[in-house]
N, C-alpha and C positions, 0 to 999 in steps of 0.2 A: 675085544679087551686085550689091551696092550700093557700088563703086568710085567713088571721085572720080577725076573726068577732069580732068587738067590740060592745057594747051596747051604747044605747044612753046616759046614766047616767054616762058613764064612764069620769071622769074629764078631761083628754087629748082630748077625743072628743068633749067636750063641750068648751074648750079653744081654740081649733083649728077651730071649726065652728064659734065661737065669734070673732075671729080674721078674717076669710074669710069675714064674714058680716062686719064688720067694713071697710075691704078694700075697699069692694065693694061700700059701703054707701060713702067714701071719693072718690071714683073713678065717681060716679054719680054726686056729689057736686061739685067737681072741673071741670068737663066738662060742667057746667052750668055757671061758673065765667068767664068772661073776662081775659084773662092774662094781658093785658094792655090797659087802654082806649087811645086810640090816636085819637079820633074823631076829637078834636081841633086842631089837627095838618094839617098842609099845607101837602100835600102829592109831592113827588120827584119822578118822572116816571124816570127809569134808559134812555128809550129812548130820553127823552130831556137832557141830560148831555151833555155837550161841548163835541165835538170830540176828543180833549185832553185827556179827563178823562175815556172814554171809551176804554175797554179792548181790545186788539187785537186778533182776533180769529185767530186759527192755523188752 
């Protein structure tokens, strides 16, 4: 394997690492936030729809 070795102080390495860490932080933060709050809405179950609006199964 002929891989290029870069030093930890290399500005490109620092930039790429910082970007990766920021991306991972955002992924963790967004996974803990509800996408929408629908707790106060009444739920409509598809099984309760009238027969005329149910899709026809092939």
